C-alpha positions as a Markdown table, in Angstrom:
| # | Residue | x | y | z |
|---|---|---|---|---|
| 1 | Unk | 89.4 | 48.5 | -31.4 |
| 2 | Unk | 89.9 | 47.9 | -35.1 |
| 3 | Unk | 93.1 | 49.0 | -36.6 |
| 4 | Unk | 90.8 | 50.7 | -38.9 |
| 5 | Unk | 89.5 | 53.2 | -36.1 |
| 6 | Unk | 92.7 | 53.8 | -34.7 |
| 7 | Unk | 95.0 | 57.5 | -35.2 |
| 8 | Unk | 98.2 | 56.3 | -36.8 |
| 9 | Unk | 101.0 | 58.9 | -37.0 |
| 10 | Unk | 104.1 | 59.4 | -39.5 |
| 11 | Unk | 107.1 | 60.7 | -37.9 |
| 12 | Unk | 109.6 | 62.3 | -40.5 |
| 13 | Unk | 112.9 | 63.0 | -38.9 |
| 14 | Unk | 115.2 | 65.0 | -41.6 |
| 15 | Unk | 117.0 | 68.1 | -41.5 |
| 16 | Unk | 116.5 | 69.6 | -44.6 |
| 17 | Unk | 113.2 | 71.2 | -45.2 |
| 18 | Unk | 112.3 | 70.5 | -48.6 |
| 19 | Unk | 112.8 | 66.8 | -48.0 |
| 20 | Unk | 110.2 | 67.3 | -44.6 |
| 21 | Unk | 107.3 | 69.2 | -46.7 |
| 22 | Unk | 107.4 | 67.4 | -50.1 |
| 23 | Unk | 107.6 | 63.8 | -47.9 |
| 24 | Unk | 104.5 | 65.1 | -45.6 |
| 25 | Unk | 102.7 | 66.0 | -48.1 |
| 26 | Unk | 103.0 | 62.7 | -50.3 |
| 27 | Unk | 102.2 | 60.8 | -47.1 |
| 28 | Unk | 99.4 | 63.3 | -45.9 |
| 29 | Unk | 97.8 | 62.6 | -49.6 |
| 30 | Unk | 97.6 | 59.0 | -48.6 |
| 31 | Unk | 95.4 | 60.1 | -45.5 |
| 32 | Unk | 98.2 | 59.2 | -42.9 |
| 33 | Unk | 98.5 | 62.0 | -39.6 |
| 34 | Unk | 102.2 | 63.7 | -40.2 |
| 35 | Unk | 104.4 | 64.9 | -37.7 |
| 36 | Unk | 107.7 | 66.1 | -38.8 |
| 37 | Unk | 111.3 | 67.2 | -36.7 |
| 38 | Unk | 114.5 | 68.9 | -37.7 |
| 39 | Unk | 116.4 | 67.1 | -35.6 |
| 40 | Unk | 116.2 | 63.3 | -33.4 |
| 41 | Unk | 116.7 | 65.3 | -30.2 |
| 42 | Unk | 113.5 | 67.0 | -31.2 |
| 43 | Unk | 111.9 | 63.9 | -32.2 |
| 44 | Unk | 112.8 | 62.1 | -29.0 |
| 45 | Unk | 110.9 | 64.9 | -26.7 |
| 46 | Unk | 107.9 | 64.6 | -28.6 |
| 47 | Unk | 107.5 | 61.4 | -29.4 |
| 48 | Unk | 103.9 | 59.9 | -28.2 |
| 49 | Unk | 103.9 | 56.0 | -27.4 |
| 50 | Unk | 100.1 | 56.1 | -27.1 |
| 51 | Unk | 99.5 | 55.8 | -30.5 |
| 52 | Unk | 100.9 | 53.2 | -33.4 |
| 53 | Unk | 103.2 | 54.8 | -35.5 |
| 54 | Unk | 106.2 | 54.4 | -37.9 |
| 55 | Unk | 109.5 | 56.5 | -38.1 |
| 56 | Unk | 110.9 | 58.0 | -41.6 |
| 57 | Unk | 114.4 | 58.9 | -40.4 |
| 58 | Unk | 117.2 | 60.3 | -42.7 |
| 59 | Unk | 120.7 | 58.6 | -41.7 |
| 60 | Unk | 122.5 | 62.2 | -41.5 |
| 61 | Unk | 121.6 | 64.5 | -39.0 |
| 62 | Unk | 123.2 | 67.1 | -37.3 |
| 63 | Unk | 123.8 | 66.3 | -33.7 |
| 64 | Unk | 122.5 | 63.0 | -33.0 |
| 65 | Unk | 122.3 | 60.8 | -36.3 |
| 66 | Unk | 119.9 | 58.4 | -37.5 |
| 67 | Unk | 122.1 | 55.5 | -36.5 |
| 68 | Unk | 122.5 | 57.0 | -32.8 |
| 69 | Unk | 118.6 | 57.9 | -32.5 |
| 70 | Unk | 117.6 | 54.1 | -33.4 |
| 71 | Unk | 120.1 | 53.1 | -30.5 |
| 72 | Unk | 118.5 | 55.9 | -28.4 |
| 73 | Unk | 115.3 | 54.0 | -28.8 |
| 74 | Unk | 116.2 | 50.7 | -28.5 |
| 75 | Unk | 117.6 | 51.6 | -25.1 |
| 76 | Unk | 114.2 | 53.2 | -23.7 |
| 77 | Unk | 112.3 | 49.7 | -25.1 |
| 78 | Unk | 111.0 | 51.9 | -27.6 |
| 79 | Unk | 110.4 | 50.0 | -30.7 |
| 80 | Unk | 108.6 | 51.9 | -33.2 |
| 81 | Unk | 109.6 | 50.7 | -36.8 |
| 82 | Unk | 112.1 | 52.5 | -38.8 |
| 83 | Unk | 112.1 | 53.3 | -42.1 |
| 84 | Unk | 116.0 | 55.1 | -42.9 |
| 85 | Unk | 116.2 | 56.7 | -45.8 |
| 86 | Unk | 119.8 | 58.3 | -46.9 |
| 87 | Unk | 121.3 | 60.4 | -50.2 |
| 88 | Unk | 125.1 | 59.6 | -49.3 |
| 89 | Unk | 125.1 | 56.3 | -46.4 |
| 90 | Unk | 127.0 | 53.4 | -47.6 |
| 91 | Unk | 126.7 | 49.2 | -47.0 |
| 92 | Unk | 128.4 | 49.8 | -43.3 |
| 93 | Unk | 125.0 | 52.0 | -42.4 |
| 94 | Unk | 122.3 | 50.1 | -43.9 |
| 95 | Unk | 123.9 | 46.6 | -42.6 |
| 96 | Unk | 123.7 | 48.2 | -39.0 |
| 97 | Unk | 120.3 | 49.5 | -39.5 |
| 98 | Unk | 118.9 | 46.4 | -40.4 |
| 99 | Unk | 120.5 | 44.8 | -37.6 |
| 100 | Unk | 119.5 | 46.7 | -35.5 |
| 101 | Unk | 115.7 | 46.2 | -36.7 |
| 102 | Unk | 115.4 | 48.6 | -39.5 |
| 103 | Unk | 112.1 | 47.8 | -41.7 |
| 104 | Unk | 113.9 | 49.0 | -45.1 |
| 105 | Unk | 116.9 | 51.5 | -46.0 |
| 106 | Unk | 115.8 | 53.8 | -48.9 |
| 107 | Unk | 118.4 | 55.9 | -50.9 |
| 108 | Unk | 117.1 | 59.6 | -51.9 |
| 109 | Unk | 116.1 | 60.1 | -54.3 |
| 110 | Unk | 113.5 | 58.2 | -53.1 |
| 111 | Unk | 110.9 | 55.9 | -54.8 |
| 112 | Unk | 107.5 | 57.1 | -53.6 |
| 113 | Unk | 105.7 | 54.1 | -54.3 |
| 114 | Unk | 107.9 | 52.1 | -52.4 |
| 115 | Unk | 108.4 | 54.7 | -49.5 |
| 116 | Unk | 104.5 | 54.6 | -49.1 |
| 117 | Unk | 103.9 | 50.6 | -49.5 |
| 118 | Unk | 107.5 | 50.3 | -46.5 |
| 119 | Unk | 105.2 | 52.9 | -44.6 |
| 120 | Unk | 101.9 | 51.1 | -44.9 |
| 121 | Unk | 103.6 | 47.6 | -43.7 |
| 122 | Unk | 105.5 | 49.4 | -40.6 |
| 123 | Unk | 101.9 | 51.1 | -39.5 |
| 124 | Unk | 100.2 | 47.6 | -39.9 |
| 125 | Unk | 103.0 | 45.9 | -37.9 |
| 126 | Unk | 103.3 | 48.5 | -34.9 |
| 127 | Unk | 99.2 | 48.3 | -34.9 |
| 128 | Unk | 99.4 | 45.0 | -33.9 |
| 129 | Unk | 102.0 | 45.2 | -31.7 |
| 130 | Unk | 100.0 | 48.2 | -30.0 |
| 131 | Unk | 97.0 | 46.4 | -29.7 |
| 132 | Unk | 99.0 | 43.1 | -28.4 |
| 133 | Unk | 100.1 | 46.0 | -25.8 |
| 134 | Unk | 96.9 | 47.3 | -24.7 |
| 135 | Unk | 95.1 | 43.8 | -24.7 |
| 136 | Unk | 97.8 | 42.8 | -22.4 |
| 137 | Unk | 97.7 | 46.2 | -20.0 |
| 138 | Unk | 93.5 | 45.4 | -20.0 |
| 139 | Unk | 94.2 | 41.8 | -18.8 |
| 140 | Unk | 96.4 | 42.9 | -16.0 |
| 141 | Unk | 94.2 | 45.7 | -14.9 |
| 142 | Unk | 91.5 | 42.7 | -14.4 |
| 143 | Unk | 93.5 | 40.8 | -12.5 |
| 144 | Unk | 94.6 | 43.8 | -10.2 |
| 145 | Unk | 91.2 | 44.0 | -9.1 |
| 146 | Unk | 91.2 | 40.4 | -7.4 |
| 147 | Unk | 92.0 | 40.6 | -3.8 |
| 148 | Unk | 95.0 | 38.1 | -2.5 |
| 149 | Unk | 92.4 | 35.6 | -1.7 |
| 150 | Unk | 90.5 | 35.9 | -5.3 |
| 151 | Unk | 93.9 | 35.1 | -6.8 |
| 152 | Unk | 94.7 | 32.4 | -4.9 |
| 153 | Unk | 91.3 | 30.6 | -5.7 |
| 154 | Unk | 91.9 | 31.5 | -9.4 |
| 155 | Unk | 95.5 | 30.0 | -9.1 |
| 156 | Unk | 93.7 | 26.6 | -8.2 |
| 157 | Unk | 90.9 | 26.6 | -10.6 |
| 158 | Unk | 94.1 | 27.1 | -13.2 |
| 159 | Unk | 95.7 | 24.0 | -11.9 |
| 160 | Unk | 92.3 | 22.4 | -12.5 |
| 161 | Unk | 91.3 | 21.9 | -9.0 |
| 162 | Unk | 87.4 | 21.4 | -8.0 |
| 163 | Unk | 85.5 | 23.8 | -5.4 |
| 164 | Unk | 85.7 | 21.0 | -3.0 |
| 165 | Unk | 89.5 | 20.5 | -3.4 |
| 166 | Unk | 90.3 | 24.5 | -3.2 |
| 167 | Unk | 88.1 | 24.7 | -0.4 |
| 168 | Unk | 90.2 | 22.1 | 1.4 |
| 169 | Unk | 93.4 | 23.1 | 0.7 |
| 170 | Unk | 92.7 | 26.9 | 1.8 |
| 171 | Unk | 91.1 | 25.8 | 4.8 |
| 172 | Unk | 87.7 | 27.6 | 3.6 |
| 173 | Unk | 84.5 | 26.7 | 3.4 |
| 174 | Unk | 83.0 | 25.2 | -0.3 |
| 175 | Unk | 80.6 | 27.9 | -0.2 |
| 176 | Unk | 83.1 | 31.0 | 0.4 |
| 177 | Unk | 85.0 | 29.1 | -2.8 |
| 178 | Unk | 82.2 | 29.5 | -4.9 |
| 179 | Unk | 81.7 | 33.1 | -4.0 |
| 180 | Unk | 85.4 | 33.9 | -4.6 |
| 181 | Unk | 85.0 | 31.9 | -8.5 |
| 182 | Unk | 82.0 | 34.1 | -9.1 |
| 183 | Unk | 83.8 | 37.6 | -8.1 |
| 184 | Unk | 86.5 | 36.7 | -10.0 |
| 185 | Unk | 84.5 | 36.2 | -13.6 |
| 186 | Unk | 83.0 | 39.4 | -12.4 |
| 187 | Unk | 86.0 | 40.7 | -12.5 |
| 188 | Unk | 87.9 | 39.9 | -14.7 |
| 189 | Unk | 84.5 | 40.2 | -17.3 |
| 190 | Unk | 84.8 | 36.3 | -18.1 |
| 191 | Unk | 81.8 | 35.3 | -20.0 |
| 192 | Unk | 82.8 | 31.3 | -18.9 |
| 193 | Unk | 85.5 | 29.3 | -17.4 |
| 194 | Unk | 87.0 | 29.1 | -20.9 |
| 195 | Unk | 87.4 | 32.2 | -21.1 |
| 196 | Unk | 88.6 | 32.5 | -17.2 |
| 197 | Unk | 91.3 | 30.4 | -18.0 |
| 198 | Unk | 92.5 | 32.0 | -21.1 |
| 199 | Unk | 92.8 | 35.9 | -19.3 |
| 200 | Unk | 94.4 | 34.0 | -16.1 |
| 201 | Unk | 97.2 | 31.9 | -18.9 |
| 202 | Unk | 97.6 | 35.4 | -20.3 |
| 203 | Unk | 98.6 | 37.3 | -17.6 |
| 204 | Unk | 102.5 | 37.2 | -16.5 |
| 205 | Unk | 101.8 | 37.4 | -12.8 |
| 206 | Unk | 99.4 | 34.8 | -12.4 |
| 207 | Unk | 102.1 | 32.8 | -14.2 |
| 208 | Unk | 104.3 | 33.1 | -11.0 |
| 209 | Unk | 103.8 | 30.6 | -8.3 |
| 210 | Unk | 104.6 | 33.7 | -5.3 |
| 211 | Unk | 101.4 | 34.5 | -6.1 |
| 212 | Unk | 100.3 | 31.4 | -3.7 |
| 213 | Unk | 102.4 | 32.5 | -1.0 |
Protein backbone atom coordinates (compact mmCIF):
# COMPACT_ATOMS: atom_id res chain seq x y z
CA UNK A 1 0.00 0.00 0.00
CA UNK A 2 1.34 3.42 -0.98
CA UNK A 3 1.73 6.17 1.60
CA UNK A 4 -0.80 8.36 -0.20
CA UNK A 5 -3.46 5.64 0.18
CA UNK A 6 -3.12 5.39 3.96
CA UNK A 7 -5.36 6.95 6.56
CA UNK A 8 -3.32 8.89 9.10
CA UNK A 9 -4.29 10.43 12.42
CA UNK A 10 -3.02 13.53 14.15
CA UNK A 11 -3.79 13.40 17.87
CA UNK A 12 -4.00 16.60 19.88
CA UNK A 13 -3.83 16.45 23.68
CA UNK A 14 -4.32 19.80 25.41
CA UNK A 15 -6.59 20.71 28.33
CA UNK A 16 -7.40 24.11 26.78
CA UNK A 17 -10.40 23.72 24.45
CA UNK A 18 -9.62 26.89 22.49
CA UNK A 19 -6.09 25.62 21.75
CA UNK A 20 -7.36 22.18 20.75
CA UNK A 21 -10.05 23.58 18.50
CA UNK A 22 -7.79 26.08 16.74
CA UNK A 23 -5.18 23.39 16.16
CA UNK A 24 -7.84 21.02 14.86
CA UNK A 25 -9.04 23.58 12.31
CA UNK A 26 -5.46 24.35 11.26
CA UNK A 27 -4.46 20.72 10.79
CA UNK A 28 -7.70 19.61 9.13
CA UNK A 29 -7.20 22.40 6.59
CA UNK A 30 -4.11 20.48 5.40
CA UNK A 31 -6.22 17.39 4.73
CA UNK A 32 -5.27 15.41 7.84
CA UNK A 33 -7.69 13.60 10.14
CA UNK A 34 -7.60 14.91 13.71
CA UNK A 35 -8.67 13.46 17.04
CA UNK A 36 -8.46 15.65 20.13
CA UNK A 37 -8.40 14.95 23.86
CA UNK A 38 -8.31 17.07 26.99
CA UNK A 39 -6.20 14.63 29.03
CA UNK A 40 -3.43 12.08 28.66
CA UNK A 41 -5.67 9.43 30.19
CA UNK A 42 -8.38 9.97 27.56
CA UNK A 43 -5.82 9.68 24.77
CA UNK A 44 -4.42 6.42 26.15
CA UNK A 45 -7.91 4.96 26.31
CA UNK A 46 -8.67 5.80 22.67
CA UNK A 47 -5.31 5.46 20.91
CA UNK A 48 -5.44 3.40 17.70
CA UNK A 49 -2.13 1.64 16.97
CA UNK A 50 -3.40 0.25 13.65
CA UNK A 51 -2.90 3.43 11.62
CA UNK A 52 0.09 5.78 11.18
CA UNK A 53 -0.18 8.79 13.45
CA UNK A 54 1.57 11.50 15.42
CA UNK A 55 0.84 13.28 18.67
CA UNK A 56 0.74 17.03 19.34
CA UNK A 57 1.07 17.06 23.11
CA UNK A 58 0.89 19.85 25.67
CA UNK A 59 3.47 19.50 28.43
CA UNK A 60 1.35 20.99 31.23
CA UNK A 61 -1.73 18.81 31.69
CA UNK A 62 -3.85 18.11 34.76
CA UNK A 63 -3.37 14.59 36.08
CA UNK A 64 -0.75 12.84 33.96
CA UNK A 65 1.34 15.56 32.30
CA UNK A 66 2.86 15.40 28.82
CA UNK A 67 6.21 14.02 29.94
CA UNK A 68 4.41 11.43 32.05
CA UNK A 69 2.41 10.37 28.99
CA UNK A 70 5.61 10.09 26.98
CA UNK A 71 6.98 7.74 29.64
CA UNK A 72 3.80 5.65 29.67
CA UNK A 73 3.90 5.29 25.90
CA UNK A 74 7.50 4.10 26.08
CA UNK A 75 6.57 1.53 28.74
CA UNK A 76 3.79 0.26 26.48
CA UNK A 77 6.24 0.12 23.54
CA UNK A 78 4.18 2.68 21.60
CA UNK A 79 6.56 4.60 19.35
CA UNK A 80 4.21 7.34 18.14
CA UNK A 81 6.15 10.50 17.13
CA UNK A 82 5.50 13.30 19.64
CA UNK A 83 5.56 17.06 19.03
CA UNK A 84 5.46 18.83 22.38
CA UNK A 85 3.86 22.25 22.75
CA UNK A 86 4.07 24.48 25.81
CA UNK A 87 3.62 28.03 26.99
CA UNK A 88 5.56 27.68 30.21
CA UNK A 89 8.00 24.74 30.17
CA UNK A 90 11.70 25.48 30.33
CA UNK A 91 14.94 23.94 29.14
CA UNK A 92 14.92 20.97 31.57
CA UNK A 93 11.53 19.78 30.29
CA UNK A 94 12.48 20.20 26.65
CA UNK A 95 15.79 18.40 27.21
CA UNK A 96 14.00 15.52 28.91
CA UNK A 97 11.48 15.30 26.06
CA UNK A 98 14.21 15.23 23.40
CA UNK A 99 16.21 12.60 25.28
CA UNK A 100 13.10 10.40 25.22
CA UNK A 101 12.76 10.81 21.45
CA UNK A 102 10.44 13.78 20.90
CA UNK A 103 10.25 15.12 17.33
CA UNK A 104 10.23 18.75 18.51
CA UNK A 105 9.37 21.03 21.41
CA UNK A 106 7.50 24.15 20.29
CA UNK A 107 6.67 27.20 22.39
CA UNK A 108 3.25 28.87 22.44
CA UNK A 109 2.18 30.99 20.65
CA UNK A 110 2.96 28.47 17.96
CA UNK A 111 4.63 29.06 14.64
CA UNK A 112 1.86 27.35 12.68
CA UNK A 113 3.93 26.84 9.53
CA UNK A 114 6.65 25.12 11.56
CA UNK A 115 4.07 23.01 13.38
CA UNK A 116 2.58 21.75 10.10
CA UNK A 117 6.06 21.01 8.81
CA UNK A 118 6.87 18.97 11.91
CA UNK A 119 3.54 17.12 11.72
CA UNK A 120 4.19 16.16 8.09
CA UNK A 121 7.68 14.93 9.01
CA UNK A 122 6.30 12.92 11.93
CA UNK A 123 3.57 11.33 9.82
CA UNK A 124 6.07 10.35 7.13
CA UNK A 125 8.29 8.77 9.77
CA UNK A 126 5.46 6.82 11.39
CA UNK A 127 4.04 5.75 8.04
CA UNK A 128 7.39 4.23 7.07
CA UNK A 129 7.63 2.46 10.43
CA UNK A 130 4.01 1.26 10.15
CA UNK A 131 4.61 -0.13 6.67
CA UNK A 132 7.70 -1.98 7.86
CA UNK A 133 5.75 -3.46 10.80
CA UNK A 134 2.98 -4.51 8.44
CA UNK A 135 5.44 -6.12 6.00
CA UNK A 136 7.09 -7.99 8.85
CA UNK A 137 3.71 -9.26 10.08
CA UNK A 138 2.77 -10.40 6.58
CA UNK A 139 6.07 -12.26 6.25
CA UNK A 140 5.50 -13.89 9.63
CA UNK A 141 1.98 -14.95 8.61
CA UNK A 142 3.39 -16.62 5.50
CA UNK A 143 6.05 -18.42 7.53
CA UNK A 144 3.36 -19.62 9.96
CA UNK A 145 1.65 -21.42 7.07
CA UNK A 146 4.61 -23.80 6.80
CA UNK A 147 4.67 -27.18 8.48
CA UNK A 148 7.57 -28.06 10.76
CA UNK A 149 9.09 -30.20 8.01
CA UNK A 150 8.77 -27.39 5.47
CA UNK A 151 10.55 -25.06 7.87
CA UNK A 152 13.38 -27.58 8.17
CA UNK A 153 13.65 -27.78 4.39
CA UNK A 154 13.60 -23.98 4.09
CA UNK A 155 16.35 -23.67 6.66
CA UNK A 156 18.51 -26.03 4.62
CA UNK A 157 17.74 -24.09 1.44
CA UNK A 158 18.90 -20.93 3.19
CA UNK A 159 22.11 -22.74 4.15
CA UNK A 160 22.69 -23.45 0.42
CA UNK A 161 22.12 -27.20 0.56
CA UNK A 162 20.98 -28.82 -2.66
CA UNK A 163 17.80 -30.90 -2.79
CA UNK A 164 19.86 -34.09 -2.76
CA UNK A 165 21.90 -32.94 0.25
CA UNK A 166 18.75 -31.86 2.11
CA UNK A 167 17.15 -35.23 1.38
CA UNK A 168 20.18 -37.03 2.80
CA UNK A 169 20.28 -34.85 5.93
CA UNK A 170 16.56 -35.28 6.66
CA UNK A 171 16.46 -38.93 5.65
CA UNK A 172 13.74 -38.49 3.03
CA UNK A 173 13.61 -38.84 -0.73
CA UNK A 174 14.78 -36.27 -3.25
CA UNK A 175 11.24 -36.21 -4.67
CA UNK A 176 9.77 -35.39 -1.25
CA UNK A 177 12.21 -32.50 -0.88
CA UNK A 178 11.16 -31.26 -4.29
CA UNK A 179 7.49 -31.34 -3.25
CA UNK A 180 8.24 -29.56 0.02
CA UNK A 181 10.15 -26.89 -1.88
CA UNK A 182 7.21 -26.32 -4.22
CA UNK A 183 4.82 -26.01 -1.27
CA UNK A 184 7.18 -23.56 0.44
CA UNK A 185 7.36 -21.39 -2.67
CA UNK A 186 3.56 -21.36 -2.90
CA UNK A 187 2.90 -20.63 0.79
CA UNK A 188 5.49 -17.85 0.96
CA UNK A 189 4.26 -16.41 -2.35
CA UNK A 190 7.82 -16.34 -3.64
CA UNK A 191 8.26 -16.06 -7.39
CA UNK A 192 11.77 -17.51 -7.35
CA UNK A 193 14.49 -18.74 -5.02
CA UNK A 194 15.84 -15.22 -4.51
CA UNK A 195 12.44 -14.00 -3.35
CA UNK A 196 12.10 -17.06 -1.14
CA UNK A 197 15.38 -16.41 0.64
CA UNK A 198 14.63 -12.69 0.97
CA UNK A 199 11.33 -13.43 2.76
CA UNK A 200 12.98 -15.95 5.04
CA UNK A 201 15.97 -13.75 5.89
CA UNK A 202 13.69 -11.03 7.20
CA UNK A 203 11.93 -13.45 9.48
CA UNK A 204 13.36 -13.72 12.98
CA UNK A 205 11.99 -17.18 13.60
CA UNK A 206 14.01 -18.68 10.78
CA UNK A 207 17.19 -17.20 12.20
CA UNK A 208 16.68 -19.39 15.24
CA UNK A 209 18.61 -22.67 14.98
CA UNK A 210 16.02 -24.30 17.24
CA UNK A 211 13.78 -24.35 14.18
CA UNK A 212 15.52 -27.50 12.98
CA UNK A 213 15.48 -29.16 16.40
